[in-house]
C-alpha positions as CSV (number, residue, x, y, z in Angstrom):
1,M,120.4,133.1,125.5
2,T,120.5,134.4,129.1
3,G,121.7,137.6,130.7
4,R,121.3,139.6,134.0
5,D,119.1,142.6,134.7
6,A,120.0,145.5,137.0
7,L,119.1,143.5,140.1
8,G,121.2,140.5,139.1
9,R,118.3,138.3,138.1
10,R,118.7,136.0,135.2
11,T,116.8,137.0,132.0
12,F,116.1,135.1,128.9
13,V,116.5,136.5,125.4
14,T,115.2,134.6,122.4
15,G,114.7,134.9,118.6
16,A,115.8,138.1,116.9
17,A,116.7,139.7,120.2
18,A,119.1,136.9,121.0
19,A,120.8,137.3,117.6
20,A,121.2,141.0,118.3
21,F,122.6,140.3,121.8
22,V,125.3,138.1,120.3
23,A,126.2,140.1,117.2
24,G,125.7,143.6,118.6
25,P,123.6,146.4,117.1
26,G,123.6,146.4,113.3
27,G,125.5,143.1,113.2
28,A,125.0,140.6,110.4
29,S,123.4,138.0,112.8
30,A,120.9,140.6,113.9
31,Q,119.9,141.4,110.4
32,A,119.6,137.8,109.4
33,A,117.3,137.1,112.4
34,E,114.9,139.9,111.7
35,L,111.4,139.0,112.9
36,V,109.2,138.0,110.0
37,G,105.4,138.5,110.2
38,G,102.7,136.0,109.2
39,N,103.0,133.8,112.3
40,L,106.4,132.4,111.2
41,P,109.2,132.1,113.7
42,D,112.1,134.4,113.0
43,F,114.3,131.3,112.3
44,H,111.8,129.9,109.8
45,R,114.4,130.1,107.0
46,A,116.7,127.8,108.9
47,L,113.9,125.3,109.5
48,K,113.0,125.3,105.8
49,D,116.6,124.8,104.8
50,E,116.7,121.7,106.9
51,L,113.9,120.1,104.9
52,D,115.4,118.0,102.1
53,F,112.6,115.5,101.7
54,P,114.8,112.4,101.9
55,L,112.0,109.9,101.0
56,A,111.0,111.6,97.7
57,W,111.2,109.5,94.6
58,G,114.6,110.1,93.0
59,T,116.1,111.2,96.4
60,S,115.2,108.0,98.3
61,P,117.8,105.2,98.2
62,V,114.9,102.9,97.2
63,R,115.2,102.5,93.4
64,D,112.3,100.0,92.8
65,F,109.2,102.1,92.3
66,G,106.8,99.6,93.7
67,A,108.9,99.3,96.8
68,W,109.2,103.1,97.1
69,R,105.4,103.5,96.8
70,R,104.9,101.1,99.7
71,A,107.5,102.7,101.8
72,A,106.3,106.3,101.1
73,R,102.6,105.3,101.8
74,A,103.6,103.6,105.0
75,T,105.4,106.8,106.1
76,V,102.3,108.9,105.4
77,E,100.1,106.5,107.2
78,E,102.3,106.5,110.2
79,H,101.9,110.2,110.4
80,L,98.1,110.2,110.2
81,L,98.0,109.1,113.9
82,V,94.7,107.3,113.1
83,D,94.8,103.5,112.4
84,R,93.4,102.0,109.2
85,Q,90.1,100.8,110.7
86,H,90.5,97.3,109.5
87,G,87.4,95.1,110.0
88,V,85.0,97.9,110.7
89,P,81.8,97.1,108.8
90,Y,80.4,100.0,106.7
91,A,76.8,98.8,107.6
92,P,75.1,101.2,105.1
93,E,71.6,102.5,105.7
94,F,69.8,104.1,102.7
95,T,67.1,106.7,103.1
96,D,65.3,109.6,101.4
97,R,65.3,108.1,98.0
98,A,64.0,110.4,95.2
99,E,63.9,110.2,91.5
100,T,65.0,113.1,89.3
101,H,65.8,113.6,85.6
102,G,68.5,111.1,84.7
103,F,69.4,109.7,88.1
104,T,68.3,108.6,91.5
105,R,69.1,110.4,94.8
106,E,69.6,108.7,98.1
107,L,71.0,109.5,101.5
108,V,73.4,106.8,102.8
109,T,74.8,106.6,106.4
110,V,77.9,104.5,106.9
111,S,80.6,103.8,109.4
112,L,83.9,105.1,108.0
113,T,85.6,104.6,111.3
114,R,84.6,102.8,114.5
115,Y,83.9,106.1,116.2
116,E,81.0,107.7,114.2
117,R,78.4,107.2,111.6
118,V,78.5,109.6,108.7
119,R,75.7,110.6,106.3
120,G,76.3,111.3,102.7
121,A,74.5,111.9,99.3
122,L,74.6,109.0,96.8
123,L,73.5,109.6,93.2
124,T,73.0,106.8,90.7
125,P,72.4,107.2,87.0
126,H,69.3,105.6,85.5
127,G,70.1,102.6,83.4
128,T,72.0,99.3,83.7
129,G,75.2,99.3,85.7
130,P,77.8,98.8,86.8
131,F,78.7,102.5,86.3
132,P,81.9,104.5,86.7
133,A,81.9,106.4,90.0
134,V,83.2,109.6,91.5
135,L,84.1,110.2,95.2
136,L,83.3,113.9,95.4
137,L,85.1,115.8,98.1
138,H,83.9,119.1,99.4
139,D,85.9,122.3,100.1
140,H,86.6,124.2,103.3
141,G,85.7,127.8,102.4
142,A,85.2,128.8,106.0
143,K,81.6,127.9,105.5
144,F,80.4,125.1,107.7
145,D,76.7,125.0,107.6
146,I,76.8,122.9,104.4
147,G,79.3,120.2,103.4
148,K,78.0,117.6,100.9
149,E,75.4,120.3,100.0
150,K,78.1,122.4,98.4
151,L,78.3,119.8,95.6
152,V,75.0,118.0,95.6
153,R,71.6,119.7,95.5
154,P,70.0,119.1,99.0
155,W,66.7,117.6,97.9
156,Y,66.2,116.4,101.5
157,D,66.6,119.7,103.3
158,D,64.9,122.9,102.1
159,T,66.6,124.9,104.9
160,R,70.0,124.3,103.4
161,L,69.0,124.8,99.8
162,A,69.4,128.6,99.8
163,S,72.9,128.4,101.3
164,A,73.9,125.6,98.9
165,R,72.7,127.6,95.9
166,A,74.6,130.7,97.0
167,W,77.8,128.6,97.3
168,A,77.3,127.1,93.9
169,D,76.8,130.6,92.4
170,R,80.0,131.8,94.1
171,C,82.3,128.9,93.3
172,F,80.8,126.7,90.6
173,S,79.0,128.9,88.0
174,G,75.7,128.1,89.7
175,R,76.1,124.3,89.1
176,F,75.9,121.5,91.6
177,V,78.9,119.5,90.4
178,G,77.6,116.2,91.8
179,D,74.3,116.4,89.9
180,E,76.2,117.2,86.7
181,L,78.4,114.1,87.1
182,A,75.3,111.9,87.8
183,R,73.6,113.2,84.6
184,R,76.8,112.2,82.7
185,G,76.5,108.6,83.9
186,Y,78.6,108.5,87.1
187,V,77.6,107.2,90.5
188,V,78.5,110.0,92.9
189,L,79.2,109.8,96.6
190,C,79.7,112.9,98.7
191,L,80.0,112.9,102.5
192,D,80.4,115.5,105.2
193,A,83.9,115.9,106.7
194,L,84.0,116.5,110.4
195,G,82.8,120.1,111.1
196,W,80.5,120.5,108.2
197,G,76.8,120.0,107.5
198,D,75.4,117.2,109.6
199,R,78.7,116.9,111.5
200,G,78.8,120.6,112.5
201,P,78.8,123.4,112.1
202,V,82.0,124.4,113.8
203,T,83.0,128.0,113.7
204,Y,86.2,129.3,112.1
205,E,87.7,130.0,115.6
206,Q,86.9,126.5,116.9
207,Q,89.0,124.6,114.3
208,Q,92.3,125.1,116.1
209,A,91.0,124.0,119.4
210,L,89.4,121.0,117.8
211,A,92.7,120.0,116.1
212,A,94.7,120.6,119.3
213,N,92.4,118.3,121.3
214,F,92.8,115.6,118.7
215,Y,96.5,115.9,119.4
216,N,95.9,115.8,123.1
217,L,94.1,112.5,122.6
218,G,97.0,111.1,120.6
219,S,95.1,111.5,117.3
220,S,94.9,113.9,114.4
221,L,92.1,115.9,112.7
222,A,93.8,115.7,109.4
223,G,94.5,112.0,109.9
224,L,90.9,111.3,110.6
225,V,89.8,113.1,107.4
226,A,92.4,111.1,105.4
227,R,91.3,107.8,106.8
228,E,87.6,108.6,106.3
229,D,88.2,109.6,102.7
230,A,90.2,106.4,101.9
231,R,87.4,104.3,103.6
232,A,84.8,106.2,101.6
233,A,86.6,105.2,98.4
234,G,86.5,101.6,99.4
235,F,82.8,101.8,100.2
236,L,82.0,103.3,96.9
237,A,84.1,100.8,94.9
238,G,82.3,98.0,96.7
239,L,78.8,98.9,95.7
240,D,77.2,96.5,93.3
241,R,76.1,99.4,91.1
242,V,79.7,100.6,90.6
243,D,82.5,99.3,88.4
244,A,85.2,99.0,91.0
245,R,87.9,99.5,88.3
246,R,86.5,102.9,87.4
247,V,86.4,105.0,90.5
248,A,87.8,108.5,90.5
249,A,88.2,111.1,93.3
250,V,87.4,114.7,92.4
251,G,87.5,117.8,94.6
252,F,87.9,121.6,94.8
253,S,90.1,123.5,97.2
254,M,90.4,121.5,100.4
255,G,88.5,118.9,98.5
256,A,91.3,118.9,95.9
257,Y,93.8,118.2,98.6
258,R,91.6,115.4,99.8
259,A,91.3,114.0,96.3
260,W,95.0,113.6,95.5
261,Q,95.6,112.4,99.1
262,T,93.0,109.7,98.7
263,A,94.5,108.6,95.4
264,A,97.9,108.3,97.2
265,L,96.4,106.3,100.1
266,S,93.9,104.1,98.4
267,D,94.3,101.7,95.4
268,H,90.5,101.9,95.0
269,V,91.0,105.2,93.2
270,A,91.8,104.8,89.5
271,A,92.2,108.5,88.8
272,A,91.9,111.9,90.5
273,A,91.1,115.5,89.5
274,S,92.2,118.2,91.9
275,V,91.1,121.8,91.4
276,C,92.9,124.6,93.2
277,W,95.1,122.8,95.7
278,M,98.7,121.9,94.9
279,T,101.9,123.6,95.8
280,G,105.4,123.0,97.1
281,L,105.6,123.2,100.9
282,K,108.5,125.6,101.2
283,E,106.9,127.9,98.6
284,M,103.6,127.8,100.6
285,M,105.3,128.6,103.9
286,V,105.9,132.3,103.2
287,P,104.7,135.4,105.0
288,G,101.1,136.3,104.3
289,N,100.0,132.8,103.1
290,N,96.6,131.7,104.4
291,T,98.1,128.5,105.7
292,L,100.1,130.5,108.4
293,R,96.9,131.6,110.1
294,G,96.4,128.1,111.6
295,Q,92.7,127.2,111.9
296,S,91.8,125.6,108.5
297,A,95.4,124.5,108.0
298,Y,94.9,121.8,110.6
299,Y,92.6,119.8,108.3
300,M,95.6,119.3,106.1
301,L,98.5,119.1,108.6
302,H,100.2,115.8,109.4
303,P,102.8,116.5,112.1
304,G,106.3,115.6,111.1
305,L,105.5,114.4,107.6
306,A,107.5,117.2,106.0
307,R,110.7,115.8,107.5
308,H,110.3,113.0,104.9
309,L,108.1,114.1,101.9
310,D,107.1,117.3,100.2
311,I,103.4,117.8,99.3
312,P,103.9,116.8,95.6
313,D,105.9,113.8,96.8
314,V,102.8,112.5,98.7
315,A,100.6,113.1,95.6
316,S,103.2,111.2,93.5
317,I,102.5,108.0,95.5
318,A,99.5,107.7,93.1
319,A,101.7,107.5,90.0
320,P,101.4,106.3,87.3
321,R,97.6,106.5,87.6
322,P,95.9,109.3,85.6
323,M,95.8,112.6,87.6
324,Y,94.6,116.1,86.6
325,F,95.7,119.2,88.6
326,L,94.3,122.6,87.6
327,G,94.0,126.0,89.2
328,G,93.5,129.6,88.5
329,E,96.4,131.9,87.6
330,Q,95.2,134.5,90.1
331,D,94.6,132.1,93.0
332,T,96.1,134.0,95.9
333,L,96.2,130.9,98.1
334,F,99.2,129.5,96.2
335,T,102.2,131.2,94.9
336,A,103.0,130.7,91.2
337,E,106.4,129.4,92.2
338,G,104.9,126.9,94.5
339,V,102.5,125.6,91.8
340,R,105.4,125.4,89.3
341,T,107.6,123.5,91.8
342,A,104.9,121.0,92.6
343,Y,103.9,120.4,89.0
344,G,107.6,119.9,88.0
345,K,108.2,117.4,90.8
346,M,105.2,115.4,89.9
347,R,106.0,115.4,86.2
348,A,109.4,114.0,86.9
349,V,107.8,111.1,88.7
350,W,105.2,110.3,86.1
351,C,107.9,110.6,83.3
352,S,110.1,108.2,85.2
353,R,107.3,105.7,84.8
354,D,107.0,106.5,81.1
355,A,103.6,107.9,81.9
356,G,103.9,111.6,81.4
357,D,100.8,111.6,79.3
358,R,98.8,110.4,82.3
359,L,99.6,113.5,84.3
360,R,97.8,116.7,83.2
361,T,98.6,120.0,84.8
362,Q,96.9,123.3,83.9
363,V,96.9,126.9,85.1
364,W,93.8,128.8,83.9
365,P,94.5,132.4,82.9
366,G,92.5,135.2,84.6
367,L,90.8,132.9,87.2
368,G,91.1,132.8,90.9
369,H,90.1,130.2,93.5
370,V,87.0,128.9,91.6
371,F,85.8,125.8,89.7
372,T,83.9,127.4,86.8
373,A,81.6,125.7,84.3
374,P,84.4,125.6,81.6
375,M,86.8,124.1,84.1
376,Q,84.2,121.5,85.1
377,D,83.6,120.6,81.4
378,E,87.3,120.0,81.0
379,V,87.4,117.8,84.0
380,F,84.3,115.9,83.0
381,G,85.7,115.3,79.5
382,W,89.0,114.1,80.9
383,L,87.2,111.7,83.3
384,D,85.3,110.2,80.4
385,T,88.7,109.3,78.8
386,V,90.4,107.8,81.9
387,V,87.8,105.9,83.9
Protein backbone atom coordinates (compact mmCIF):
# COMPACT_ATOMS: atom_id res chain seq x y z
CA MET A 1 0.00 0.00 0.00
CA THR A 2 1.49 3.39 -0.90
CA GLY A 3 0.62 7.01 -0.19
CA ARG A 4 2.19 10.50 -0.30
CA ASP A 5 3.61 12.54 2.56
CA ALA A 6 3.34 16.31 2.93
CA LEU A 7 6.27 16.82 0.53
CA GLY A 8 4.76 14.59 -2.12
CA ARG A 9 7.17 11.71 -1.53
CA ARG A 10 5.82 8.21 -1.86
CA THR A 11 5.40 6.34 1.43
CA PHE A 12 4.74 2.66 2.11
CA VAL A 13 2.16 1.35 4.55
CA THR A 14 2.15 -2.32 5.52
CA GLY A 15 0.47 -4.76 7.87
CA ALA A 16 -2.19 -3.49 10.25
CA ALA A 17 -1.54 0.08 9.21
CA ALA A 18 -2.30 -0.79 5.61
CA ALA A 19 -5.64 -2.32 6.61
CA ALA A 20 -6.55 0.79 8.58
CA PHE A 21 -5.56 2.96 5.60
CA VAL A 22 -8.00 1.03 3.39
CA ALA A 23 -10.91 0.58 5.80
CA GLY A 24 -10.60 3.82 7.71
CA PRO A 25 -10.43 4.27 11.49
CA GLY A 26 -12.48 1.66 13.32
CA GLY A 27 -13.26 -0.24 10.11
CA ALA A 28 -13.69 -3.99 10.11
CA SER A 29 -10.52 -4.55 8.12
CA ALA A 30 -8.49 -2.56 10.63
CA GLN A 31 -9.84 -4.64 13.49
CA ALA A 32 -9.17 -7.91 11.68
CA ALA A 33 -5.59 -6.94 10.97
CA GLU A 34 -4.74 -5.95 14.53
CA LEU A 35 -1.06 -6.65 15.18
CA VAL A 36 -0.51 -9.80 17.21
CA GLY A 37 2.50 -10.26 19.50
CA GLY A 38 4.76 -13.26 19.79
CA ASN A 39 6.73 -12.59 16.58
CA LEU A 40 3.82 -13.55 14.34
CA PRO A 41 2.95 -11.37 11.33
CA ASP A 42 -0.34 -9.56 11.67
CA PHE A 43 -1.73 -11.66 8.78
CA HIS A 44 -0.73 -14.97 10.36
CA ARG A 45 -4.35 -16.15 10.51
CA ALA A 46 -4.63 -15.89 6.75
CA LEU A 47 -1.41 -17.84 6.31
CA LYS A 48 -2.64 -20.59 8.63
CA ASP A 49 -5.99 -20.73 6.85
CA GLU A 50 -4.16 -21.48 3.61
CA LEU A 51 -2.55 -24.58 5.09
CA ASP A 52 -4.73 -27.57 4.26
CA PHE A 53 -1.99 -30.24 4.28
CA PRO A 54 -2.97 -31.76 0.91
CA LEU A 55 -0.59 -34.75 1.18
CA ALA A 56 -1.95 -36.01 4.51
CA TRP A 57 -3.22 -39.59 4.52
CA GLY A 58 -6.97 -39.42 3.89
CA THR A 59 -6.66 -36.07 2.10
CA SER A 60 -4.11 -37.11 -0.49
CA PRO A 61 -5.54 -38.55 -3.71
CA VAL A 62 -3.19 -41.53 -3.23
CA ARG A 63 -5.28 -44.34 -1.76
CA ASP A 64 -2.70 -47.12 -1.56
CA PHE A 65 -1.01 -46.75 1.83
CA GLY A 66 2.37 -48.04 0.73
CA ALA A 67 2.41 -45.64 -2.19
CA TRP A 68 1.34 -42.81 0.11
CA ARG A 69 4.14 -43.57 2.57
CA ARG A 70 6.71 -43.48 -0.22
CA ALA A 71 5.35 -40.21 -1.61
CA ALA A 72 5.06 -38.55 1.80
CA ARG A 73 8.56 -39.63 2.82
CA ALA A 74 9.97 -38.37 -0.48
CA THR A 75 8.30 -35.01 0.14
CA VAL A 76 9.83 -34.77 3.61
CA GLU A 77 13.25 -35.77 2.30
CA GLU A 78 13.07 -33.14 -0.44
CA HIS A 79 12.56 -30.47 2.22
CA LEU A 80 15.51 -31.58 4.35
CA LEU A 81 17.89 -29.86 1.89
CA VAL A 82 20.56 -32.42 2.82
CA ASP A 83 21.10 -35.46 0.61
CA ARG A 84 20.84 -39.03 1.87
CA GLN A 85 24.61 -39.62 2.17
CA HIS A 86 24.51 -42.85 0.17
CA GLY A 87 27.81 -44.68 0.11
CA VAL A 88 29.44 -42.80 3.00
CA PRO A 89 31.15 -45.46 5.16
CA TYR A 90 30.50 -45.26 8.89
CA ALA A 91 34.13 -46.24 9.62
CA PRO A 92 33.54 -46.66 13.37
CA GLU A 93 36.34 -46.23 15.91
CA PHE A 94 35.78 -47.65 19.42
CA THR A 95 37.58 -46.18 22.44
CA ASP A 96 37.34 -45.72 26.23
CA ARG A 97 35.88 -49.15 26.91
CA ALA A 98 34.83 -49.71 30.52
CA GLU A 99 32.90 -52.40 32.36
CA THR A 100 30.17 -51.65 34.85
CA HIS A 101 27.43 -53.63 36.55
CA GLY A 102 25.39 -55.35 33.86
CA PHE A 103 26.84 -53.74 30.72
CA THR A 104 29.89 -52.48 28.84
CA ARG A 105 30.49 -48.83 28.01
CA GLU A 106 32.32 -47.60 24.92
CA LEU A 107 32.77 -44.41 23.00
CA VAL A 108 32.27 -44.76 19.25
CA THR A 109 33.15 -42.23 16.56
CA VAL A 110 31.37 -42.56 13.21
CA SER A 111 30.80 -40.70 9.96
CA LEU A 112 27.08 -39.97 9.81
CA THR A 113 27.64 -37.67 6.84
CA ARG A 114 30.60 -36.95 4.59
CA TYR A 115 31.14 -33.67 6.41
CA GLU A 116 32.07 -34.61 9.98
CA ARG A 117 32.91 -37.41 12.41
CA VAL A 118 30.58 -37.67 15.41
CA ARG A 119 31.31 -39.21 18.81
CA GLY A 120 28.70 -41.09 20.79
CA ALA A 121 28.20 -43.37 23.77
CA LEU A 122 27.54 -47.05 23.08
CA LEU A 123 26.32 -49.34 25.87
CA THR A 124 26.12 -53.13 25.45
CA PRO A 125 24.51 -55.54 27.94
CA HIS A 126 26.54 -58.43 29.28
CA GLY A 127 25.52 -61.74 27.86
CA THR A 128 25.00 -63.36 24.49
CA GLY A 129 23.50 -61.24 21.74
CA PRO A 130 22.17 -60.19 19.44
CA PHE A 131 20.24 -57.77 21.64
CA PRO A 132 17.36 -55.37 21.05
CA ALA A 133 18.61 -51.81 20.75
CA VAL A 134 17.60 -48.21 21.38
CA LEU A 135 18.73 -45.15 19.49
CA LEU A 136 18.51 -42.63 22.33
CA LEU A 137 18.06 -39.00 21.27
CA HIS A 138 18.87 -36.13 23.59
CA ASP A 139 16.83 -32.99 24.21
CA HIS A 140 17.53 -29.31 23.58
CA GLY A 141 16.82 -27.66 26.92
CA ALA A 142 18.91 -24.57 26.05
CA LYS A 143 21.78 -26.46 27.69
CA PHE A 144 24.61 -27.15 25.29
CA ASP A 145 27.63 -28.18 27.34
CA ILE A 146 26.29 -31.74 27.42
CA GLY A 147 24.43 -33.74 24.78
CA LYS A 148 24.77 -37.52 25.00
CA GLU A 149 25.73 -36.96 28.66
CA LYS A 150 22.16 -35.90 29.40
CA LEU A 151 21.10 -39.52 28.94
CA VAL A 152 24.25 -41.59 29.49
CA ARG A 153 26.48 -41.20 32.55
CA PRO A 154 29.80 -39.73 31.27
CA TRP A 155 32.27 -42.28 32.64
CA TYR A 156 34.93 -40.80 30.32
CA ASP A 157 34.75 -37.15 31.45
CA ASP A 158 34.59 -36.13 35.10
CA THR A 159 34.28 -32.45 34.18
CA ARG A 160 30.86 -33.09 32.60
CA LEU A 161 29.59 -35.39 35.30
CA ALA A 162 28.28 -32.68 37.65
CA SER A 163 26.39 -30.99 34.82
CA ALA A 164 24.99 -34.33 33.66
CA ARG A 165 23.84 -35.27 37.15
CA ALA A 166 22.10 -31.93 37.58
CA TRP A 167 20.25 -32.41 34.29
CA ALA A 168 19.22 -35.94 35.24
CA ASP A 169 17.91 -34.60 38.56
CA ARG A 170 15.96 -31.85 36.79
CA CYS A 171 14.37 -33.91 34.02
CA PHE A 172 14.72 -37.64 34.70
CA SER A 173 14.20 -38.23 38.43
CA GLY A 174 17.96 -38.48 38.86
CA ARG A 175 18.31 -41.37 36.42
CA PHE A 176 20.53 -41.73 33.37
CA VAL A 177 17.98 -43.16 30.96
CA GLY A 178 20.55 -44.84 28.73
CA ASP A 179 22.16 -46.67 31.63
CA GLU A 180 18.74 -47.89 32.78
CA LEU A 181 17.97 -49.25 29.31
CA ALA A 182 21.32 -51.05 29.11
CA ARG A 183 20.67 -52.71 32.47
CA ARG A 184 17.36 -53.95 31.05
CA GLY A 185 19.13 -55.66 28.15
CA TYR A 186 19.20 -53.05 25.37
CA VAL A 187 22.18 -51.92 23.33
CA VAL A 188 22.05 -48.12 23.57
CA LEU A 189 23.54 -45.57 21.16
CA CYS A 190 23.44 -41.85 22.00
CA LEU A 191 25.29 -39.24 19.92
CA ASP A 192 25.73 -35.48 20.13
CA ALA A 193 23.62 -33.36 17.79
CA LEU A 194 25.39 -30.39 16.23
CA GLY A 195 25.79 -27.71 18.90
CA TRP A 196 25.95 -29.96 21.97
CA GLY A 197 28.71 -31.65 23.93
CA ASP A 198 31.69 -32.53 21.74
CA ARG A 199 30.08 -30.61 18.85
CA GLY A 200 29.60 -27.37 20.77
CA PRO A 201 28.65 -25.73 22.86
CA VAL A 202 26.79 -23.08 20.94
CA THR A 203 25.02 -20.38 22.90
CA TYR A 204 21.28 -19.85 22.77
CA GLU A 205 21.78 -16.66 20.75
CA GLN A 206 24.00 -18.40 18.17
CA GLN A 207 21.40 -20.92 17.03
CA GLN A 208 19.53 -18.62 14.69
CA ALA A 209 22.69 -17.43 12.95
CA LEU A 210 23.86 -21.02 12.63
CA ALA A 211 20.57 -22.01 11.00
CA ALA A 212 20.54 -18.93 8.74
CA ASN A 213 24.01 -19.73 7.47
CA PHE A 214 22.98 -23.29 6.70
CA TYR A 215 20.27 -21.74 4.51
CA ASN A 216 22.83 -19.39 2.95
CA LEU A 217 24.83 -22.48 2.03
CA GLY A 218 21.81 -24.14 0.43
CA SER A 219 21.40 -26.55 3.31
CA SER A 220 19.44 -26.89 6.55
CA LEU A 221 20.28 -27.33 10.24
CA ALA A 222 17.11 -29.33 10.88
CA GLY A 223 17.76 -31.36 7.74
CA LEU A 224 21.25 -32.24 8.92
CA VAL A 225 19.90 -33.44 12.27
CA ALA A 226 17.26 -35.55 10.50
CA ARG A 227 19.77 -37.14 8.15
CA GLU A 228 22.24 -37.85 10.96
CA ASP A 229 19.58 -39.48 13.12
CA ALA A 230 18.41 -41.72 10.28
CA ARG A 231 22.01 -42.69 9.53
CA ALA A 232 22.60 -43.40 13.23
CA ALA A 233 19.64 -45.79 13.19
CA GLY A 234 21.19 -47.62 10.25
CA PHE A 235 24.56 -47.84 11.98
CA LEU A 236 23.01 -49.22 15.16
CA ALA A 237 20.93 -51.79 13.27
CA GLY A 238 24.05 -52.95 11.43
CA LEU A 239 26.09 -53.81 14.52
CA ASP A 240 26.70 -57.54 14.98
CA ARG A 241 25.65 -57.28 18.62
CA VAL A 242 22.20 -55.91 17.63
CA ASP A 243 19.09 -57.71 16.40
CA ALA A 244 18.36 -55.51 13.38
CA ARG A 245 14.63 -56.32 13.59
CA ARG A 246 14.39 -54.93 17.14
CA VAL A 247 15.69 -51.35 17.03
CA ALA A 248 13.67 -48.58 18.69
CA ALA A 249 14.10 -44.81 18.81
CA VAL A 250 13.44 -43.07 22.12
CA GLY A 251 13.72 -39.39 23.01
CA PHE A 252 12.59 -36.60 25.31
CA SER A 253 11.59 -33.06 24.23
CA MET A 254 13.55 -32.23 21.06
CA GLY A 255 14.76 -35.81 21.28
CA ALA A 256 11.12 -36.93 21.10
CA TYR A 257 10.71 -34.96 17.87
CA ARG A 258 13.86 -36.62 16.60
CA ALA A 259 12.57 -40.07 17.61
CA TRP A 260 9.29 -39.98 15.66
CA GLN A 261 11.00 -38.19 12.76
CA THR A 262 13.60 -40.95 12.56
CA ALA A 263 10.87 -43.57 12.59
CA ALA A 264 9.21 -41.75 9.70
CA LEU A 265 12.43 -41.57 7.67
CA SER A 266 14.11 -44.88 8.46
CA ASP A 267 12.83 -48.43 8.09
CA HIS A 268 15.59 -49.52 10.49
CA VAL A 269 13.38 -48.28 13.35
CA ALA A 270 10.83 -50.89 14.45
CA ALA A 271 9.19 -48.75 17.15
CA ALA A 272 9.51 -45.31 18.74
CA ALA A 273 8.67 -43.66 22.04
CA SER A 274 8.40 -39.86 22.07
CA VAL A 275 8.14 -38.04 25.38
CA CYS A 276 6.92 -34.42 25.38
CA TRP A 277 6.94 -33.46 21.71
CA MET A 278 3.84 -33.78 19.57
CA THR A 279 1.31 -31.20 18.47
CA GLY A 280 -0.62 -29.89 15.51
CA LEU A 281 1.22 -27.14 13.66
CA LYS A 282 -1.62 -24.60 13.60
CA GLU A 283 -2.27 -25.10 17.31
CA MET A 284 1.43 -24.61 18.04
CA MET A 285 1.72 -21.38 16.04
CA VAL A 286 -0.11 -19.18 18.53
CA PRO A 287 1.02 -16.06 20.39
CA GLY A 288 3.29 -16.82 23.31
CA ASN A 289 4.41 -20.25 22.14
CA ASN A 290 8.10 -20.98 22.62
CA THR A 291 8.47 -21.91 18.95
CA LEU A 292 7.81 -18.31 17.92
CA ARG A 293 11.03 -17.15 19.56
CA GLY A 294 13.06 -18.58 16.71
CA GLN A 295 16.40 -19.90 17.96
CA SER A 296 15.74 -23.49 19.04
CA ALA A 297 12.86 -23.81 16.55
CA TYR A 298 15.38 -24.03 13.71
CA TYR A 299 16.48 -27.48 14.82
CA MET A 300 12.98 -28.68 13.90
CA LEU A 301 12.11 -26.40 10.98
CA HIS A 302 12.00 -27.76 7.42
CA PRO A 303 11.16 -24.79 5.16
CA GLY A 304 8.01 -25.24 3.11
CA LEU A 305 7.08 -28.68 4.43
CA ALA A 306 3.92 -27.32 6.09
CA ARG A 307 2.50 -26.60 2.65
CA HIS A 308 2.20 -30.37 2.27
CA LEU A 309 2.03 -32.14 5.64
CA ASP A 310 1.11 -31.35 9.24
CA ILE A 311 3.43 -32.45 12.05
CA PRO A 312 1.39 -35.57 12.94
CA ASP A 313 1.14 -36.39 9.23
CA VAL A 314 4.92 -36.71 9.11
CA ALA A 315 4.93 -38.92 12.20
CA SER A 316 2.24 -41.06 10.57
CA ILE A 317 4.64 -42.12 7.83
CA ALA A 318 5.87 -44.60 10.47
CA ALA A 319 2.45 -46.31 10.66
CA PRO A 320 1.57 -49.05 11.37
CA ARG A 321 4.71 -49.66 13.45
CA PRO A 322 4.31 -49.43 17.26
CA MET A 323 4.57 -45.86 18.54
CA TYR A 324 4.12 -44.38 22.01
CA PHE A 325 3.51 -40.65 22.51
CA LEU A 326 3.29 -39.28 26.03
CA GLY A 327 3.56 -35.92 27.71
CA GLY A 328 2.66 -33.95 30.80
CA GLU A 329 -0.75 -32.38 31.22
CA GLN A 330 0.89 -29.14 32.41
CA ASP A 331 3.54 -28.96 29.69
CA THR A 332 3.42 -25.29 28.69
CA LEU A 333 5.30 -25.85 25.42
CA PHE A 334 2.27 -27.46 23.78
CA THR A 335 -1.37 -26.45 23.92
CA ALA A 336 -3.84 -29.10 25.02
CA GLU A 337 -5.73 -28.50 21.77
CA GLY A 338 -2.57 -29.11 19.75
CA VAL A 339 -1.85 -32.38 21.51
CA ARG A 340 -5.44 -33.59 21.06
CA THR A 341 -5.40 -32.63 17.38
CA ALA A 342 -2.16 -34.48 16.74
CA TYR A 343 -3.19 -37.59 18.64
CA GLY A 344 -6.51 -37.67 16.79
CA LYS A 345 -4.88 -37.36 13.36
CA MET A 346 -2.40 -40.12 14.10
CA ARG A 347 -5.02 -42.42 15.56
CA ALA A 348 -7.08 -42.12 12.38
CA VAL A 349 -4.08 -43.26 10.35
CA TRP A 350 -3.23 -46.24 12.55
CA CYS A 351 -6.89 -47.28 12.73
CA SER A 352 -7.12 -47.11 8.94
CA ARG A 353 -4.42 -49.81 8.94
CA ASP A 354 -6.35 -51.90 11.53
CA ALA A 355 -3.46 -51.14 13.89
CA GLY A 356 -5.04 -48.87 16.48
CA ASP A 357 -3.60 -51.06 19.24
CA ARG A 358 -0.08 -50.26 18.02
CA LEU A 359 -0.45 -46.54 18.72
CA ARG A 360 -0.39 -45.52 22.37
CA THR A 361 -0.99 -41.92 23.40
CA GLN A 362 -1.02 -40.66 26.95
CA VAL A 363 -1.25 -37.39 28.86
CA TRP A 364 0.15 -37.61 32.39
CA PRO A 365 -1.89 -35.59 34.89
CA GLY A 366 -0.08 -33.07 37.04
CA LEU A 367 3.23 -33.22 35.16
CA GLY A 368 5.02 -30.65 33.04
CA HIS A 369 7.90 -30.99 30.60
CA VAL A 370 9.70 -33.92 32.25
CA PHE A 371 10.43 -37.62 31.83
CA THR A 372 10.01 -38.92 35.36
CA ALA A 373 10.89 -42.36 36.70
CA PRO A 374 7.26 -43.60 36.52
CA MET A 375 7.05 -42.39 32.91
CA GLN A 376 10.33 -44.12 32.13
CA ASP A 377 9.10 -47.36 33.65
CA GLU A 378 5.99 -47.20 31.46
CA VAL A 379 8.11 -46.67 28.35
CA PHE A 380 10.56 -49.43 29.30
CA GLY A 381 7.72 -51.87 29.90
CA TRP A 382 6.14 -50.93 26.58
CA LEU A 383 9.44 -51.41 24.76
CA ASP A 384 9.75 -54.89 26.23
CA THR A 385 6.46 -55.84 24.52
CA VAL A 386 7.06 -54.33 21.07
CA VAL A 387 10.76 -54.84 20.19
